[in-house]
Backbone bond lengths (Angstrom), bond angles and torsions (degrees), N, CA, C in turn:
res aa  C-N    CA-C-N  psi(-1)  N-CA   C-N-CA  omega(-1)  CA-C   N-CA-C  phi
1 X - - - 1.443 - - 1.524 107.73 -
2 X 1.324 115.41 137.52 1.459 122.14 176.80 1.522 108.14 -123.41
3 X 1.326 117.50 131.56 1.461 121.85 179.45 1.520 110.12 -123.24
4 X 1.334 115.39 137.64 1.465 122.23 176.46 1.528 106.95 -121.65
5 X 1.331 118.16 90.55 1.461 120.67 -173.04 1.527 115.30 -71.40
6 X 1.325 118.65 -34.48 1.464 120.91 -172.67 1.520 112.85 -99.32
7 X 1.297 116.64 -58.44 1.467 121.35 -178.40 1.530 108.72 -138.05
8 X 1.309 115.84 168.57 1.464 120.43 -177.42 1.527 110.78 -57.53
9 X 1.326 115.23 147.89 1.464 120.66 -179.22 1.523 110.34 -130.50
10 X 1.333 114.20 147.60 1.471 120.65 173.89 1.520 106.96 -129.42
11 X 1.334 115.64 128.75 1.459 120.55 -179.95 1.524 110.37 -131.04
12 X 1.320 115.18 154.49 1.458 121.06 172.68 1.529 106.64 -102.02
13 X 1.337 116.34 125.08 1.456 122.57 175.60 1.528 107.18 -101.18
14 X 1.324 116.03 121.77 1.462 120.87 -179.77 1.523 108.36 -120.71
15 X 1.322 116.20 121.17 1.463 122.18 178.13 1.522 108.16 -101.09
16 X 1.336 116.38 131.83 1.462 121.82 -178.07 1.527 108.36 -129.07
17 X 1.346 116.57 128.74 1.464 121.29 -179.22 1.519 109.87 -146.22
18 X 1.350 117.00 156.88 1.464 119.20 175.49 1.525 110.17 -66.43
19 X 1.320 116.57 142.22 1.466 121.19 -179.07 1.524 111.00 -73.69
20 X 1.319 116.22 150.76 1.465 120.72 -179.92 1.518 112.09 -72.96
21 X 1.316 117.59 -21.41 1.466 120.64 -178.04 1.523 111.43 -113.06
22 X 1.312 116.35 48.42 1.458 122.22 172.78 1.518 115.66 65.44
23 X 1.328 114.71 166.46 1.453 121.42 173.86 1.507 115.63 72.78
24 X 1.307 116.27 -114.17 1.464 123.07 -170.48 1.530 112.36 -68.28
25 X 1.301 114.33 167.39 1.458 120.43 175.68 1.525 110.04 -96.96
26 X 1.324 115.25 163.27 1.458 122.01 178.66 1.521 107.21 -103.37
27 X 1.329 116.93 132.03 1.459 121.56 -179.33 1.520 109.65 -128.34
28 X 1.336 115.28 132.19 1.463 121.86 176.00 1.522 106.99 -129.13
29 X 1.336 117.45 137.81 1.458 121.25 -176.86 1.526 110.34 -133.48
30 X 1.333 115.49 145.52 1.463 121.20 175.80 1.523 109.26 -148.55
31 X 1.332 116.58 152.10 1.462 121.80 176.91 1.522 107.60 -101.61
32 X 1.344 115.57 133.07 1.463 122.14 -178.56 1.520 108.68 -123.46
33 X 1.329 116.61 136.38 1.470 122.12 177.04 1.517 109.55 -109.36
34 X 1.343 115.65 138.13 1.461 121.85 177.87 1.526 107.38 -122.40
35 X 1.311 117.16 125.85 1.464 121.30 179.93 1.527 110.37 -69.73
36 X 1.329 115.60 153.30 1.468 121.32 179.98 1.523 110.48 -58.97
37 X 1.331 116.05 135.48 1.459 121.59 177.62 1.519 113.91 72.10
38 X 1.320 117.62 18.51 1.462 121.61 -176.91 1.525 111.82 -124.22
39 X 1.326 114.92 162.17 1.460 123.08 172.56 1.511 107.68 -121.75
40 X 1.324 116.04 135.16 1.452 122.10 -177.80 1.522 109.11 -118.30
41 X 1.322 116.41 128.96 1.462 121.18 174.86 1.528 107.28 -91.87
42 X 1.313 116.37 119.67 1.456 122.08 -178.42 1.526 108.91 -121.50
43 X 1.330 117.76 99.92 1.470 119.10 179.28 1.531 110.54 -65.57
44 X 1.328 116.52 138.49 1.456 121.21 176.00 1.533 109.00 -127.90
45 X 1.314 115.14 144.34 1.460 121.80 176.42 1.521 107.52 -133.65
46 X 1.312 116.34 167.85 1.462 119.83 178.01 1.523 109.24 -58.41
47 X 1.332 118.40 141.11 1.460 120.76 -179.21 1.528 111.95 -62.38
48 X 1.314 115.78 151.63 1.468 121.36 177.26 1.528 108.73 -60.93
49 X 1.316 116.16 133.70 1.455 121.38 -179.12 1.514 113.12 94.43
50 X 1.344 116.83 -0.86 1.465 120.71 179.08 1.532 109.70 -77.34
51 X 1.311 114.72 154.94 1.457 120.97 177.25 1.533 108.67 -59.62
52 X 1.331 116.66 133.44 1.469 122.09 -175.79 1.532 111.43 -57.24
53 X 1.328 115.88 130.54 1.461 125.13 177.13 1.528 114.29 60.54
54 X 1.321 117.75 23.91 1.463 120.25 177.93 1.525 109.71 -90.55
55 X 1.316 114.74 155.07 1.460 119.73 175.72 1.522 108.97 -70.28
56 X 1.327 115.92 154.77 1.464 119.50 176.00 1.518 109.01 -140.81
57 X 1.320 115.06 158.47 1.464 121.36 -179.81 1.518 109.53 -103.21
58 X 1.318 115.63 148.45 1.460 121.88 174.56 1.524 107.21 -122.75
59 X 1.333 116.21 120.06 1.463 121.90 179.30 1.525 107.45 -105.17
60 X 1.333 116.54 125.69 1.464 122.46 -179.24 1.525 107.16 -109.04
61 X 1.339 116.67 115.66 1.467 121.30 -176.76 1.520 109.94 -120.57
62 X 1.349 118.75 111.36 1.465 119.85 175.20 1.526 109.99 -63.16
63 X 1.311 117.44 138.62 1.457 121.90 -179.72 1.527 110.80 -88.31
64 X 1.313 116.88 160.62 1.469 122.47 -179.89 1.522 110.28 -56.14
65 X 1.325 116.51 135.22 1.460 121.93 178.97 1.519 114.10 83.59
66 X 1.322 116.92 -1.72 1.463 121.19 -179.38 1.526 110.63 -75.53
67 X 1.315 115.94 147.60 1.452 120.61 171.74 1.519 109.03 -76.10
68 X 1.337 118.11 175.00 1.461 120.17 179.11 1.528 110.81 -63.44
69 X 1.322 115.09 144.19 1.467 120.28 179.50 1.530 108.73 -135.27
70 X 1.307 116.07 141.05 1.460 122.95 178.19 1.513 107.56 -117.68
71 X 1.342 116.53 145.16 1.459 120.22 -176.70 1.521 110.53 -132.79
72 X 1.321 115.38 151.47 1.458 121.82 175.57 1.516 108.74 -148.37
73 X 1.328 115.10 150.37 1.463 120.66 174.68 1.521 107.54 -98.55
74 X 1.321 115.43 126.20 1.460 121.07 178.51 1.521 107.36 -112.92
75 X 1.321 115.98 120.31 1.457 121.14 178.80 1.520 108.50 -102.68
76 X 1.319 116.34 127.18 1.460 120.87 -179.18 1.524 110.59 -119.03
77 X 1.328 114.00 152.70 1.465 119.76 178.69 1.524 109.61 -93.77
78 X 1.280 115.86 -39.57 1.462 123.07 171.42 1.522 104.93 -146.12
79 X 1.295 119.55 -169.28 1.458 119.81 -175.02 1.530 113.38 -69.02
80 X 1.308 118.61 -16.17 1.465 120.84 -175.67 1.520 114.99 -113.44
81 X 1.337 118.37 -4.64 1.451 120.61 -175.15 1.521 110.80 -119.39
82 X 1.331 116.62 116.17 1.465 122.08 176.68 1.518 107.96 -90.26
83 X 1.331 116.48 125.70 1.456 121.81 -179.17 1.530 110.55 -89.33
84 X 1.352 116.55 -44.27 1.459 119.86 179.40 1.525 110.94 -157.81
85 X 1.339 114.96 155.81 1.458 122.79 173.75 1.526 106.32 -129.62
86 X 1.332 115.96 118.95 1.459 121.15 -176.90 1.525 108.82 -122.35
87 X 1.353 118.21 119.15 1.469 119.28 178.96 1.523 111.48 -68.29
88 X 1.323 116.75 143.62 1.463 121.94 175.25 1.522 107.39 -84.13
89 X 1.309 116.36 130.61 1.457 122.27 -177.40 1.524 108.64 -106.32
90 X 1.322 116.40 138.33 1.469 120.71 179.18 1.521 111.06 -62.68
91 X 1.312 115.49 145.91 1.462 120.95 176.11 1.527 109.01 -71.50
92 X 1.313 115.91 152.61 1.454 121.70 177.75 1.524 109.64 -63.76
93 X 1.319 117.71 124.55 1.464 121.13 -179.16 1.522 112.63 -118.20
94 X 1.327 118.33 -8.75 1.459 121.92 -179.63 1.517 109.04 -133.29
95 X 1.319 115.77 136.72 1.454 120.69 176.44 1.520 107.69 -122.27
96 X 1.326 116.95 124.89 1.465 121.22 178.02 1.522 109.04 -84.73
97 X 1.321 116.30 128.64 1.456 121.94 178.41 1.516 109.59 -114.12
98 X 1.338 117.10 153.28 1.464 118.89 178.28 1.531 109.80 -68.12
99 X 1.328 117.59 159.25 1.460 120.31 179.72 1.533 111.09 -61.39
100 X 1.312 116.34 150.68 1.462 122.82 -179.66 1.519 108.62 -101.36
101 X 1.323 116.03 142.43 1.467 120.48 175.99 1.508 109.16 -131.50
102 X 1.278 117.34 160.21 1.463 123.77 -176.32 1.525 110.14 -80.60
103 X 1.357 116.22 89.71 1.448 120.73 -178.47 1.521 109.88 -159.23
104 X 1.341 116.43 146.46 1.468 121.79 176.69 1.520 112.39 -93.27
105 X 1.318 118.65 1.39 1.454 120.74 -175.04 1.528 112.82 -65.49
106 X 1.301 118.03 -20.71 1.457 120.13 179.52 1.521 111.79 -72.29
107 X 1.350 117.43 -26.78 1.466 119.66 -177.82 1.527 113.54 -115.12
108 X 1.312 117.65 -10.30 1.457 120.86 -178.03 1.531 108.96 -130.36
109 X 1.344 117.29 127.71 1.477 118.79 -179.04 1.506 114.18 -69.09
């Protein structure tokens, strides 16, 4: 599920899975638009050519100029039974490092 609470959003959905015939992975990508103030259910399955019954990753990338978008994975048992709802969390993009000072003691005893 993708939600765009404030303004319209456009995201690229990229599915990545191990290939059924060894070696490289299989990647499929599509652009999805979500209208402002709406939630869109976008079913995803393993990409064609992926190893049978293997896990796959879904990368959600907001496109330039897109409004904020929120995502969640909804697992269903049949069309009427929701098993779980798990929010998608952004990947770490910033790492805080301690201040640097002019000294060789960090590399030389």
